[in-house]
SEVEX-709679 format. One record per residue: residue number from 1; chain; x, z, y of N, C-alpha, C in turn. Coordinates in Angstrom, 2 decimals. Atoms other than C-alpha are relative to their C-alpha. Example, Ala and Ser with C-alpha at 12.3 -4.5 7.8 and 13.67 -1.06 7.14 Angstrom:
<nodes>
NODE num cadena     n.u     n.w     n.v    ca.u    ca.w    ca.v     c.u     c.w     c.v
NODE   1      A    0.89    0.00   -1.19   12.30    7.80   -4.50    0.90    0.00    1.20
NODE   2      A   -0.82   -0.06   -1.19   13.67    7.14   -1.06   -0.77    0.73    1.09
</nodes>
This chain:
<nodes>
NODE num cadena     n.u     n.w     n.v    ca.u    ca.w    ca.v     c.u     c.w     c.v
NODE   1      A    0.27   -0.69    1.25  -69.55 -112.81  -40.42   -0.53    1.39    0.33
NODE   2      A    0.58   -1.32   -0.23  -71.85 -109.77  -40.36    0.69    1.03   -0.88
NODE   3      A   -0.63   -1.05    0.82  -70.76 -106.43  -41.75   -0.51   -0.04   -1.43
NODE   4      A    0.53    0.14    1.36  -73.07 -106.98  -44.74    0.74   -1.10   -0.75
NODE   5      A   -0.73    1.10    0.63  -71.35 -110.30  -45.44    1.44    0.41   -0.30
NODE   6      A   -1.36   -0.46    0.21  -67.95 -108.67  -45.04    0.09    0.91   -1.22
NODE   7      A   -0.01   -0.89    1.15  -68.77 -105.90  -47.50   -0.28   -0.75   -1.29
NODE   8      A    0.26    0.83    1.18  -70.18 -108.47  -49.89    1.27   -0.76   -0.40
NODE   9      A   -1.21    0.78    0.28  -66.98 -110.50  -49.57    1.08    0.83   -0.68
NODE  10      A   -1.06   -0.82    0.58  -64.68 -107.60  -50.42   -0.48    0.93   -1.11
NODE  11      A    0.55   -0.87    1.03  -66.94 -106.01  -53.02    0.36   -0.41   -1.42
NODE  12      A   -0.35    0.47    1.34  -65.59 -108.02  -55.94    1.51    0.10   -0.21
NODE  13      A   -1.44   -0.17    0.25  -62.21 -107.19  -57.53    0.79   -1.31    0.03
NODE  14      A   -0.70    1.28   -0.01  -61.31 -110.87  -57.95    0.25   -0.48    1.43
NODE  15      A   -0.19    0.41   -1.39  -61.83 -111.54  -54.24    1.08    0.85    0.68
NODE  16      A   -1.07   -0.85   -0.53  -59.59 -108.60  -53.40    1.35   -0.50   -0.50
NODE  17      A   -1.24    0.55    0.55  -56.94 -110.05  -55.71    0.38   -1.30    0.71
NODE  18      A   -0.26    1.25   -0.75  -57.29 -113.41  -53.93    0.61    0.35    1.37
NODE  19      A   -0.53   -0.41   -1.29  -56.73 -111.67  -50.58    1.43    0.50   -0.13
NODE  20      A   -1.36   -0.52    0.21  -53.67 -109.87  -51.96    0.99   -1.13   -0.22
NODE  21      A   -0.89    1.14    0.24  -52.17 -113.12  -53.23    0.26   -0.78    1.28
NODE  22      A   -0.16    0.76   -1.24  -52.80 -114.88  -49.94    0.75    0.78    1.07
NODE  23      A   -0.76   -0.80   -0.98  -51.26 -111.98  -48.01    1.50   -0.17   -0.20
NODE  24      A   -1.43    0.21    0.28  -47.94 -112.74  -49.70    0.49   -1.29    0.65
NODE  25      A   -0.32    1.30   -0.60  -47.94 -116.39  -48.61   -1.19   -0.92   -0.23
NODE  26      A    1.07    0.97    0.22  -50.33 -119.32  -48.22    0.21   -0.73   -1.33
NODE  27      A   -0.08    0.64    1.32  -51.16 -121.08  -51.50   -1.00   -1.12   -0.13
NODE  28      A    0.92    1.08    0.36  -52.77 -124.16  -52.90   -1.05    0.57   -0.96
NODE  29      A    1.09   -0.39    0.89  -56.02 -123.92  -54.85    0.52    0.23   -1.42
NODE  30      A   -0.51   -0.09    1.37  -54.20 -124.57  -58.15    0.92    1.20   -0.19
NODE  31      A   -0.90   -1.16    0.09  -51.61 -121.86  -57.39   -0.80    1.29   -0.12
NODE  32      A    0.86   -1.19    0.06  -54.32 -119.27  -56.78   -0.60    0.11   -1.40
NODE  33      A    0.63    0.04    1.31  -56.06 -120.32  -59.97    0.99    0.42   -1.09
NODE  34      A   -1.02   -0.30    1.01  -52.83 -120.10  -61.99    0.47    1.46    0.11
NODE  35      A   -0.49   -1.36   -0.20  -51.58 -116.82  -60.45   -0.99    1.05   -0.49
NODE  36      A    1.03   -0.97    0.37  -54.87 -115.04  -61.07   -0.60   -0.26   -1.38
NODE  37      A    0.45    0.34    1.37  -55.39 -116.66  -64.49   -1.51   -0.22   -0.06
NODE  38      A    1.42    0.33   -0.06  -58.81 -118.03  -63.56   -0.19   -1.31   -0.76
NODE  39      A    0.23    1.18    0.85  -60.10 -120.51  -66.14   -0.78   -1.09    0.74
NODE  40      A    0.94    0.94   -0.58  -62.85 -122.14  -64.11    0.28   -0.27    1.48
NODE  41      A   -0.16    0.38   -1.41  -62.30 -124.06  -60.87   -1.25    0.36    0.79
NODE  42      A    1.27   -0.33   -0.66  -65.97 -123.50  -60.05   -0.07    1.48    0.35
NODE  43      A    0.00   -1.44   -0.25  -65.54 -119.74  -60.33    0.89    0.33    1.20
NODE  44      A   -0.90   -0.24   -1.14  -62.57 -119.77  -57.96   -0.62   -0.53    1.29
NODE  45      A    0.64    0.59   -1.18  -64.41 -122.06  -55.55   -1.11    0.91    0.51
NODE  46      A    1.08   -0.93   -0.38  -67.40 -119.67  -55.57    0.55    1.19    0.77
NODE  47      A   -0.56   -1.19   -0.64  -65.21 -116.70  -54.70    0.68   -0.35    1.33
NODE  48      A   -0.61    0.41   -1.26  -63.28 -118.61  -52.03   -1.06   -0.21    1.08
NODE  49      A    1.09    0.18   -0.97  -66.59 -119.53  -50.36   -0.54    1.34    0.48
NODE  50      A    0.45   -1.35   -0.38  -67.58 -115.84  -50.37    0.94    0.62    1.03
NODE  51      A   -1.00   -0.53   -0.93  -64.38 -115.12  -48.42    0.04   -0.78    1.31
NODE  52      A    0.18    0.93   -1.12  -65.60 -117.47  -45.69    0.90    0.25    1.22
NODE  53      A   -0.76   -0.26   -1.24  -64.19 -115.91  -42.47    1.33    0.70   -0.24
NODE  54      A   -1.22   -0.76    0.28  -61.39 -114.06  -44.22    1.17   -0.91   -0.39
NODE  55      A   -1.05    0.96    0.35  -59.49 -117.16  -45.34   -0.24   -1.31    0.74
NODE  56      A    0.12    1.31   -0.64  -58.81 -120.59  -43.91    0.92   -0.96   -0.73
NODE  57      A   -0.94    1.00    0.49  -57.10 -123.81  -44.85    0.87   -0.38    1.19
NODE  58      A   -0.90    0.25   -1.13  -54.02 -124.19  -42.66    0.33   -1.48    0.14
NODE  59      A   -0.33    1.41   -0.30  -52.51 -127.41  -41.27    0.70   -0.69   -1.16
NODE  60      A   -0.67    0.57    1.16  -50.54 -127.90  -44.52   -0.94   -0.15   -1.20
NODE  61      A    0.98    0.10    1.07  -53.71 -127.78  -46.60    0.05    1.17   -0.98
NODE  62      A   -0.11   -1.18    0.85  -52.92 -124.33  -48.02   -1.02    1.06    0.44
NODE  63      A    0.88   -1.12   -0.31  -55.30 -121.40  -48.25    0.86    1.12    0.57
NODE  64      A   -0.72   -1.09   -0.65  -54.18 -118.59  -45.94   -1.01    1.02    0.52
NODE  65      A    0.86   -1.04   -0.56  -55.57 -115.33  -44.61   -0.15   -0.19    1.50
NODE  66      A    0.22   -0.07   -1.45  -57.12 -115.15  -41.17    0.33    1.42    0.44
NODE  67      A   -0.22   -1.36   -0.49  -56.65 -112.12  -38.94   -1.04    0.95   -0.60
NODE  68      A    1.05   -0.82    0.63  -59.98 -110.82  -40.26    0.32    0.27   -1.46
NODE  69      A   -0.38   -0.16    1.41  -58.68 -111.37  -43.78    1.05    1.08   -0.17
NODE  70      A   -1.02   -1.04    0.06  -55.59 -109.26  -43.13   -0.61    1.37    0.29
NODE  71      A    0.66   -1.27   -0.34  -57.74 -106.55  -41.52   -0.87    0.50   -1.15
NODE  72      A    0.84   -0.39    1.13  -60.18 -106.57  -44.44    0.85    0.53   -1.15
NODE  73      A   -0.89   -0.44    1.07  -57.32 -106.27  -46.93    0.60    1.37    0.32
NODE  74      A   -0.52   -1.31   -0.39  -55.83 -103.37  -44.98   -1.06    1.08   -0.16
NODE  75      A    1.08   -0.96    0.15  -59.21 -101.64  -44.96   -0.22    0.35   -1.47
NODE  76      A    0.17   -0.24    1.44  -59.57 -102.06  -48.72    1.14    0.87   -0.52
NODE  77      A   -1.15   -0.76    0.47  -56.06 -100.74  -49.31   -0.03    1.43    0.52
NODE  78      A    0.10   -1.35   -0.55  -56.61  -97.77  -47.00   -1.07    0.81   -0.72
NODE  79      A    1.07   -0.69    0.73  -59.87  -96.90  -48.74    0.47    0.37   -1.40
NODE  80      A   -0.53   -0.30    1.33  -58.15  -97.13  -52.10    1.04    1.10    0.04
NODE  81      A   -1.09   -0.97   -0.10  -55.21  -95.06  -50.92   -0.50    1.39    0.37
NODE  82      A    0.37   -1.31   -0.53  -56.95  -92.27  -49.03   -1.34    0.54   -0.48
NODE  83      A    1.32   -0.47    0.41  -60.50  -92.11  -50.34    0.05    0.97   -1.16
NODE  84      A   -0.07   -0.87    1.18  -59.62  -90.57  -53.69    0.74    1.29    0.33
NODE  85      A   -0.77   -1.20   -0.31  -57.19  -88.10  -52.10   -0.86    1.06    0.68
NODE  86      A    0.91   -0.95   -0.62  -59.87  -86.53  -49.93   -0.94    0.61   -1.05
NODE  87      A    0.88   -0.50    1.06  -62.23  -86.29  -52.89    0.74    0.97   -0.91
NODE  88      A   -0.80   -0.86    0.86  -59.46  -84.80  -54.98    0.22    1.37    0.64
NODE  89      A   -0.17   -1.28   -0.69  -58.79  -82.13  -52.37   -1.28    0.82   -0.07
NODE  90      A    1.28   -0.72    0.05  -62.48  -81.23  -52.19   -0.31    0.51   -1.41
NODE  91      A    0.23   -0.44    1.38  -62.70  -81.05  -56.00    0.89    1.19   -0.34
NODE  92      A   -0.89   -1.13    0.24  -59.67  -78.75  -56.15   -0.47    1.25    0.72
NODE  93      A    0.53   -1.13   -0.76  -61.13  -76.53  -53.44   -1.25    0.56   -0.68
NODE  94      A    1.21   -0.46    0.70  -64.46  -76.39  -55.29    0.36    0.73   -1.28
NODE  95      A   -0.43   -0.67    1.24  -62.68  -75.48  -58.55    0.55    1.40    0.32
NODE  96      A   -0.54   -1.30   -0.41  -60.80  -72.68  -56.76   -1.13    0.98    0.31
NODE  97      A    1.12   -0.85   -0.38  -64.02  -71.29  -55.30   -0.83    0.39   -1.22
NODE  98      A    0.83   -0.29    1.18  -65.98  -71.58  -58.55    0.68    0.95   -0.97
NODE  99      A   -0.72   -0.88    0.93  -63.32  -69.94  -60.72    0.00    1.43    0.53
NODE 100      A   -0.07   -1.36   -0.56  -62.92  -67.00  -58.36   -1.38    0.61    0.17
NODE 101      A    1.37   -0.51   -0.11  -66.67  -66.67  -57.72   -0.51    0.45   -1.37
NODE 102      A    0.40   -0.37    1.35  -67.30  -66.65  -61.47    0.61    1.34   -0.40
NODE 103      A   -0.69   -1.25    0.35  -64.71  -63.90  -61.95   -0.59    1.18    0.77
NODE 104      A    0.57   -1.08   -0.80  -66.18  -61.85  -59.12   -1.42    0.35   -0.43
NODE 105      A    1.41   -0.24    0.35  -69.81  -62.26  -60.22   -0.18    0.53   -1.41
NODE 106      A    0.14   -0.47    1.39  -69.22  -61.54  -63.91    0.70    1.33   -0.23
NODE 107      A   -0.68   -1.28    0.16  -67.21  -58.40  -63.28    1.41   -0.13   -0.53
NODE 108      A   -1.35    0.23    0.51  -64.02  -59.96  -64.55    1.04    0.38    1.05
NODE 109      A   -0.93   -0.35   -1.07  -62.48  -59.11  -61.19    0.50    1.44   -0.11
NODE 110      A   -0.46   -1.38    0.21  -62.16  -55.49  -62.35    1.16    0.04   -0.99
NODE 111      A   -1.07    0.06    0.99  -59.67  -56.62  -64.97    1.34   -0.22    0.68
NODE 112      A   -1.36    0.19   -0.52  -55.94  -56.48  -64.37    0.43   -1.47   -0.13
NODE 113      A   -0.35    1.40    0.21  -55.72  -60.05  -65.70   -0.45   -0.89    1.17
NODE 114      A    0.47    0.77   -1.15  -57.77  -61.35  -62.81    0.99    0.13    1.16
NODE 115      A   -0.87   -0.25   -1.16  -55.52  -59.73  -60.20    1.44   -0.44   -0.24
NODE 116      A   -1.40    0.36    0.27  -52.25  -60.56  -61.97    0.18   -1.45   -0.45
NODE 117      A   -0.15    1.37    0.51  -52.99  -64.00  -63.43   -0.91   -0.98    0.72
NODE 118      A    0.97    0.98   -0.50  -56.17  -65.76  -62.30    0.11   -0.19    1.52
NODE 119      A   -0.03    0.12   -1.46  -56.15  -65.00  -58.57    1.34   -0.54    0.51
NODE 120      A   -1.27    0.58   -0.51  -52.40  -65.59  -58.00    0.19   -1.47   -0.37
NODE 121      A   -0.17    1.40    0.41  -52.41  -68.84  -60.00   -0.93   -0.93    0.78
NODE 122      A    0.92    0.88   -0.73  -55.52  -70.28  -58.35    0.35   -0.05    1.48
NODE 123      A   -0.38   -0.01   -1.42  -54.36  -69.18  -54.89    1.27   -0.83    0.22
NODE 124      A   -1.23    0.78   -0.12  -50.89  -70.64  -55.44   -0.31   -1.49   -0.12
NODE 125      A    0.34    1.41    0.17  -52.42  -73.89  -56.66   -0.66   -0.57    1.26
NODE 126      A    0.70    0.56   -1.15  -54.76  -74.30  -53.68    0.91   -0.06    1.22
NODE 127      A   -0.96    0.05   -1.10  -51.97  -73.46  -51.22    0.93   -1.21   -0.19
NODE 128      A   -0.87    1.14    0.28  -49.65  -75.98  -52.91   -0.74   -1.31    0.21
NODE 129      A    0.74    1.26   -0.10  -52.35  -78.66  -53.12   -0.37   -0.30    1.45
NODE 130      A    0.30    0.20   -1.42  -53.33  -78.13  -49.47    1.24   -0.50    0.73
NODE 131      A   -1.25    0.45   -0.60  -49.69  -78.45  -48.41    0.28   -1.45   -0.36
NODE 132      A   -0.28    1.36    0.46  -49.28  -81.59  -50.50   -0.95   -1.01    0.65
NODE 133      A    0.99    0.89   -0.59  -52.48  -83.13  -49.12    0.22   -0.20    1.49
NODE 134      A   -0.05    0.10   -1.46  -52.03  -82.35  -45.44    1.39   -0.31    0.55
NODE 135      A   -1.36    0.19   -0.53  -48.25  -82.34  -45.00    0.67   -1.20   -0.63
NODE 136      A   -0.71    1.07    0.69  -46.80  -84.64  -47.64   -0.74   -1.33    0.06
NODE 137      A    0.78    1.24    0.00  -49.62  -87.20  -47.87   -0.55   -0.36    1.38
NODE 138      A    0.51    0.17   -1.37  -50.65  -86.77  -44.21   -1.47   -0.42    0.02
NODE 139      A    1.44    0.29    0.07  -54.34  -86.84  -45.13   -0.71    0.89    1.01
NODE 140      A    0.86   -0.75   -0.93  -56.85  -85.78  -42.50   -1.42   -0.07   -0.55
NODE 141      A    1.34   -0.05    0.57  -60.29  -84.67  -43.62   -1.02   -0.68    0.90
NODE 142      A    0.89    0.71   -0.92  -61.97  -86.02  -40.50    0.55   -1.38    0.22
NODE 143      A   -0.44    1.39   -0.17  -61.88  -89.76  -40.03    0.53   -0.29    1.36
</nodes>
């Protein structure tokens, strides 16, 4: 399976749900169909064929994940777990910079409110959010 085929296989939410179900335990076709509330057998068959190298039929005739299937599911879960957290950190950092740059460029920085409210609150937030991102969540910005 090429990387293009792999990305195609895990690009559909239903196929990810199939992988999640099979990660719990091997299942029969009808069990997968029932668990995921899929009306059409043809639709399920189509998606199972797309998962070609990620699933197999074991000796008991049940659909099960292959090692590649487990790895693909872990990759999807890691992307879901950590991808948004990095973006969120960058968005918070950008908000901090923009708010303070706006205050500095518009002359609002000469006001007592900037020094007593805006700057301390934005600085406290970015320090807290950085701590939460790097220490509590153990997120690293470089891959």
